[in-house]
C-alpha positions in Angstrom: -8.0 -21.0 -4.5 -11.5 -20.5 -3.2 -13.7 -21.9 -6.0 -16.9 -20.8 -4.2 -15.8 -17.2 -4.8 -16.3 -17.7 -8.5 -20.0 -18.7 -8.1 -21.7 -15.6 -6.8 -21.1 -11.8 -6.5 -19.5 -10.5 -3.3 -21.7 -8.7 -0.8 -20.9 -7.0 2.5 -22.5 -9.9 4.4 -20.7 -12.7 2.6 -17.9 -14.9 4.1 -15.7 -13.9 1.2 -16.1 -10.2 2.0 -15.0 -11.0 5.6 -12.0 -12.9 4.3 -11.0 -10.2 1.8 -11.3 -7.5 4.6 -9.1 -9.6 6.8 -6.4 -10.2 4.2 -6.4 -6.5 3.4 -5.9 -5.7 7.1 -3.1 -8.2 7.4 -1.4 -6.8 4.2 -1.9 -10.1 2.3 -3.9 -8.6 -0.5 -2.3 -7.1 -3.6 -4.2 -4.3 -5.3 -4.1 -3.7 -9.0 -5.4 -0.4 -10.3 -6.5 0.0 -13.9 -7.1 3.2 -16.0 -10.6 3.8 -14.6 -9.2 4.2 -11.0 -8.0 7.6 -12.0 -11.5 8.5 -13.2 -12.4 11.9 -14.5 -15.3 13.7 -16.2 -15.1 14.1 -19.9 -16.2 17.4 -21.6 -19.7 15.9 -22.1 -20.0 15.3 -18.3 -19.6 11.5 -18.5 -17.3 9.5 -16.2 -14.3 8.1 -18.1 -10.6 7.4 -17.6 -7.7 9.7 -18.1 -6.3 7.2 -20.6 -9.4 7.6 -22.8 -9.4 11.3 -22.5 -5.7 11.4 -23.5 -6.5 9.3 -26.6 -9.4 11.5 -27.6 -7.2 14.6 -27.2 -4.4 13.3 -29.4 -7.0 12.0 -31.9 -8.6 15.5 -32.1 -5.2 17.0 -32.6 -4.6 14.6 -35.5 -8.0 15.4 -37.0 -7.3 19.1 -37.0 -4.0 18.5 -38.8 -5.0 15.9 -41.3 -8.8 16.4 -41.7 -9.2 12.7 -41.4 -11.1 11.2 -38.4 -9.7 8.1 -36.7 -12.0 5.0 -36.5 -11.5 4.5 -32.7 -10.5 7.6 -30.8 -10.7 5.8 -27.4 -7.9 3.3 -28.2 -4.7 5.0 -27.1 -2.4 2.5 -28.8 -4.0 3.0 -32.2 -4.2 6.8 -31.8 -0.5 7.1 -30.8 0.5 4.8 -33.7 -1.3 7.1 -36.1 0.3 10.1 -34.5 3.9 9.0 -34.9 3.3 7.8 -38.4 2.6 11.4 -39.5 5.3 13.4 -41.3 7.3 15.8 -39.2 6.3 14.2 -35.9 8.5 12.3 -33.5 8.3 9.9 -30.6 9.7 12.6 -28.3 6.9 15.0 -29.3 4.3 12.4 -28.5 5.8 11.8 -25.0 5.9 15.6 -24.4 2.2 15.7 -25.4 1.5 12.9 -22.9 3.5 14.5 -20.2 1.7 17.9 -20.6 -1.7 16.1 -20.5 -1.0 14.4 -17.2 0.5 17.6 -15.7 -2.9 19.3 -16.1 -4.6 16.6 -13.9 -3.5 17.2 -10.3 -6.3 16.0 -8.1 -6.6 12.4 -7.0 -9.9 10.7 -7.5 -12.1 9.7 -4.5 -11.1 6.1 -5.2 -7.4 6.8 -5.0 -7.9 8.7 -1.8 -9.7 5.7 -0.3 -6.9 3.4 -1.5 -4.5 5.6 0.5 -6.5 5.0 3.7 -6.2 1.2 3.5 -3.2 -1.1 4.5 -2.4 -2.4 1.1 1.3 -3.5 1.2 1.6 -3.9 -2.6 -0.2 -1.7 -5.1 0.3 -2.0 -8.9 -1.1 0.7 -11.2 -1.1 1.0 -15.0 -1.3 4.8 -14.8 1.9 6.6 -15.5 0.9 9.7 -13.5 1.6 10.5 -9.9 -2.0 10.9 -8.7 -1.8 7.8 -6.4 1.3 9.2 -4.7 -0.5 12.5 -4.3 -3.4 10.7 -2.6 -1.0 9.1 -0.1 0.6 12.5 0.7 -2.8 14.1 1.0 -4.2 11.5 3.4 -1.1 11.0 5.5 -2.3 7.6 6.7 0.6 5.4 5.4 4.1 6.0 4.1 5.1 4.6 0.8 8.0 3.7 -1.5 7.6 3.6 -5.2 9.0 2.2 -8.4 8.2 1.9 -12.0 8.8 -0.4 -15.0 11.6 0.8 -17.2 10.6 -0.4 -20.7 13.3 -2.6 -22.3 15.8 -1.7 -19.6 17.3 -3.5 -16.6 15.0 -3.1 -13.7 15.7 -1.6 -10.2 14.9 -4.1 -7.5 14.2 -2.2 -4.2 11.0 -3.7 -2.9 12.8 -5.6 -0.1 14.0 -2.2 1.3 10.4 -1.2 2.0 9.9 -0.8 5.8 7.2 -2.8 7.6 3.9 -1.0 7.6 4.6 1.0 4.4 3.0 0.6 1.0 4.9 0.0 -2.2 3.5 1.6 -5.3 4.6 0.1 -8.6 3.8 1.6 -12.0 3.6 -1.3 -14.4 3.6 0.8 -17.6 6.3 3.3 -16.7 6.1 6.8 -15.4 5.7 10.2 -17.0 9.1 11.9 -16.7 10.1 15.5 -17.0 12.6 14.5 -19.7 10.9 11.8 -21.9 13.1 8.7 -22.3 11.0 6.5 -24.6 10.0 4.2 -21.8 6.2 4.5 -22.0 4.5 1.8 -24.1 2.3 4.1 -26.1 2.0 2.7 -29.6 0.8 -0.7 -30.8 4.4 -1.6 -31.6 5.4 -0.5 -28.0 2.8 -2.7 -26.5 4.0 -5.8 -28.4 7.6 -5.0 -27.4 6.4 -4.5 -23.8 5.0 -8.0 -23.6 8.4 -9.5 -24.6 10.3 -7.0 -22.3 8.3 -7.6 -19.1 8.5 -11.4 -19.5 12.3 -11.1 -19.9 12.5 -12.5 -23.4 16.2 -12.4 -24.3 17.3 -10.1 -21.5 16.9 -9.4 -17.8 14.0 -7.0 -18.2 11.4 -9.0 -16.2 9.6 -7.6 -13.2 12.0 -7.2 -10.3 12.5 -10.4 -8.3 11.5 -8.8 -5.0 8.1 -7.9 -6.5 7.5 -11.3 -7.9 8.4 -12.9 -4.6 6.1 -10.6 -2.8 3.2 -11.5 -5.1 3.8 -15.2 -4.2 3.2 -14.3 -0.6 -0.2 -12.7 -1.3 -3.3 -14.6 -0.6 -5.7 -12.3 -2.4 -5.7 -10.1 -5.5 -8.1 -7.2 -6.1 -8.5 -5.7 -9.5 -10.2 -2.3 -9.8 -10.6 0.1 -12.7 -10.0 -2.4 -15.6 -11.8 -3.0 -18.8 -11.5 -6.7 -19.3 -11.9 -6.3 -23.1 -8.6 -4.5 -23.5 -5.1 -5.8 -23.9 -3.4 -4.5 -20.7 -5.1 -6.8 -18.3 -4.5 -9.9 -20.3 -0.8 -9.0 -20.4 -0.8 -8.9 -16.6 -2.0 -12.5 -16.5 0.9 -13.5 -18.7 3.1 -12.0 -16.0 1.3 -13.0 -12.9 1.4 -16.5 -11.6 -0.9 -16.9 -8.6 0.6 -19.1 -5.9 -1.0 -22.0 -4.1 -1.6 -19.5 -1.2 -4.1 -17.5 -3.3 -7.6 -17.7 -1.8 -9.4 -14.9 -3.7 -9.2 -13.1 -7.0 -11.7 -10.3 -7.3 -12.4 -7.9 -10.1 -14.9 -5.0 -10.7 -15.5 -4.5 -14.5 -15.3 -1.0 -15.9 -15.7 0.6 -19.3 -17.0 -1.6 -22.1 -16.7 -4.7 -19.9 -19.1 -3.3 -17.4 -21.7 -5.2 -19.5 -19.2 -8.0 -20.1 -20.0 -10.6 -22.8 -20.7 -14.0 -21.4 -17.7 -15.5 -23.1 -15.3 -13.0 -21.6 -16.7 -13.5 -18.1 -16.5 -17.3 -18.5 -12.9 -17.1 -19.6 -11.8 -15.1 -16.6 -13.8 -17.2 -14.2 -12.6 -20.6 -15.4 -9.0 -19.6 -16.4 -8.1 -17.5 -13.4 -10.9 -18.3 -10.8 -12.1 -14.7 -11.0 -15.1 -13.6 -9.0 -16.7 -10.5 -10.5 -18.1 -8.1 -7.9 -21.3 -6.1 -8.3 -20.3 -3.3 -5.9 -19.0 0.0 -7.0 -15.2 0.2 -6.4 -15.4 3.2 -4.0 -18.2 1.6 -2.0 -16.3 -1.7 -1.8 -13.2 0.0 -0.4 -15.2 2.0 2.0 -16.9 -1.2 3.2 -13.5 -2.8 3.7 -12.2 0.1 5.7 -15.4 0.2 7.8 -15.0 -3.5 8.6 -11.3 -3.1 9.6 -11.9 0.0 11.7 -14.8 -1.6 13.5 -12.6 -4.6 14.5 -15.0 -7.0 12.8 -12.6 -8.8 10.5 -12.3 -11.6 13.1 -8.8 -12.7 12.2 -6.2 -11.5 14.6 -6.8 -10.9 18.3 -8.0 -7.4 19.3 -7.4 -5.8 22.7 -10.2 -7.8 24.2 -8.9 -11.1 22.9 -5.1 -10.5 23.1 -3.1 -13.0 25.1 -0.1 -10.7 25.9 0.4 -7.0 26.9 2.5 -4.2 25.5 3.3 -1.5 28.1 4.3 2.0 27.3 6.6 3.4 30.0 6.7 7.2 29.4 6.3 10.6 30.9 2.8 12.2 31.0 4.1 14.9 28.8 4.7 12.3 26.0 1.2 11.0 26.0 0.4 12.5 22.6 3.5 10.9 21.0 2.7 7.6 22.7 -0.8 7.7 21.2 0.6 8.3 17.7 3.0 5.4 17.9 0.3 3.2 19.3 -1.8 3.9 16.3 1.0 2.8 14.0 1.3 -0.4 16.0 -2.4 -1.5 15.5 -1.6 -4.1 12.8 1.5 -5.2 14.7 -0.5 -5.8 17.9 -3.1 -7.8 16.0 -0.6 -10.0 14.3 1.2 -10.8 17.6 -1.8 -11.0 20.0 -0.9 -7.9 22.0 -3.0 -5.4 23.9 -1.4 -2.1 24.7 -1.6 0.0 27.8 0.2 2.9 29.6 2.0 3.0 32.9 -0.3 5.9 33.7 -3.5 3.9 33.2 -5.2 3.7 36.6 -8.4 2.0 37.6 -8.2 2.0 41.3 -5.9 0.6 43.9 -2.5 1.7 45.1 -0.6 3.5 42.3 2.9 2.0 43.0 1.5 -1.5 43.3 -0.5 -1.1 40.1 2.5 0.2 38.1 4.7 -2.6 39.4 2.1 -5.2 38.4 1.9 -3.8 34.9 5.7 -4.1 34.5 5.7 -7.6 35.9 3.0 -8.9 33.6 4.0 -7.2 30.3 5.5 -9.2 27.4 6.7 -6.0 25.7 7.8 -2.8 27.5 8.4 0.2 25.3 10.2 3.1 27.1 9.8 6.6 25.6 12.9 8.7 26.4 12.7 12.4 26.9 13.9 15.1 29.3 10.5 14.8 31.1 11.1 11.1 31.5 14.6 11.5 33.0 13.4 14.2 35.3 10.9 11.8 36.9 12.9 9.8 39.5 10.3 7.1 39.8 10.1 6.5 36.1 13.8 6.8 35.3 14.9 5.0 38.4 12.8 2.3 40.1 10.4 1.5 37.2 13.2 1.4 34.5 15.3 -0.9 36.7 12.3 -3.2 37.3 11.6 -3.3 33.6 15.2 -4.1 32.7 15.3 -6.9 35.3 12.6 -8.7 33.3 14.5 -8.5 30.0 14.7 -12.1 28.7 14.0 -14.1 25.5 10.4 -14.1 26.6 10.1 -10.4 27.5 11.2 -7.5 25.3 12.3 -4.2 26.7 13.1 -1.5 24.1 13.7 2.2 24.4 12.8 4.9 21.9 14.3 8.4 21.7 11.0 10.3 21.8 12.3 13.8 22.3 15.8 15.4 22.5 17.6 14.4 25.7 21.2 13.9 26.9 22.4 10.9 28.9 19.5 8.5 28.3 21.8 6.0 26.6 23.5 5.2 29.9 20.2 3.7 31.3 20.1 1.1 28.6 23.7 0.6 27.4 24.3 -3.1 26.9 20.9 -3.9 28.4 18.2 -3.2 25.8 17.9 -1.9 22.3 17.6 1.9 21.8 16.4 3.6 18.6 16.4 5.7 16.5 19.7 7.4 16.7 20.1 9.7 19.8 21.0 12.6 17.6 17.7 12.4 15.7 14.9 11.7 18.1 11.4 10.6 16.9 9.9 14.1 17.5 12.3 15.6 15.0 11.5 13.3 12.2 8.6 13.6 9.8 5.8 11.7 11.3 4.9 9.8 8.1 8.5 8.5 8.0 9.6 8.2 11.6 6.6 6.5 13.2 6.3 3.7 10.6 10.1 3.1 10.8 10.0 2.7 14.6 6.9 0.5 14.4 8.7 -1.7 11.9 11.8 -2.0 14.1 9.6 -2.9 17.1 7.8 -5.6 15.1 11.1 -7.3 14.2 12.0 -7.5 17.9 8.5 -8.6 18.9 8.5 -11.3 16.2 11.6 -12.9 17.8 9.7 -13.5 21.1 8.9 -17.2 21.5 
């Protein structure tokens, strides 16, 4: 743990900010999103959370029915407890009211859109809506898998099936479902039962093993959108056990804790080595993204520092598809010290000699198969054979079905891996699924190179 981080606020010029940006880029930072991450304007024009708006709406409904105001209309647990205690009301009617409320809110906040642009491998959210998923679908920067906590039930454990380069979104407090199943911890009694359930008291209802193991691999934790005076964050720290790998734990206070009492701040600083940031969450994430995109994180080698080369062997007609795949390999190249280039890059000299030299010096050769590729005798003949002659434990040659083509398998059968399946070339897949899948397959092969 970096104790220095607990002494001063983060700034865009600090060493801790550089380290945080690097760990985000390398997918070693877990992100936790609180209720204020899905911020919205209340009827009076003030910024608040959807959770608080929901509590106020249910409280107003109760007030209309009973004529009695509630003492704290912002506390969802208290409001929901009061609601289900009324005659002729049921738990199911409460969940339907909650479902209908979240259905009316369909636009992701700017903060969620920014999250969807960053390479967070593991994202936990306390919101039961699907606004974060909608942000990912809208931005189309990363693919994602998702899961949610099933209150007092045996948990699905599918994190390990998440492909490399994808994000995994996990909803800690359940998900709003079309048919309510009682799995949302809404009332005070629910919240107390949730604490027992999520810790696995008496039954196997703990967080899935794959998720807990993934958290142990994280070196930083970033908490955005939480009010540190409320119960839900303290519950998380009963669940979370930061590993010895953890270097940074950062939080940005929201709500009542934006002016956090000194005792609360001291508790989190000393108990969990928290560093509280002074930046606004959106500006912080924008700063991290700018640092990553500028290549200033300084952690992994970039194209100018890379020690090995990755060569794309492809037809000129497949240049656009090559560029898209190359963009999905950015983090892979940084992790493995690779600089990419194309067989068609030409900076002078004799073309044939230049192309031969590129193949002879590449550590990774990726062949994009298509009808245009096979129609080029130089590419599909001499250059492919030269590439295959270099296949060894130290040099990887792999072929990718870029576009529909017959007979390409014969070039590589028994000589080099070919994927995806010949019947479903990359161009026929949805880009947000196919490209990350291929990038993940390539990384597994690249990682095996000594």
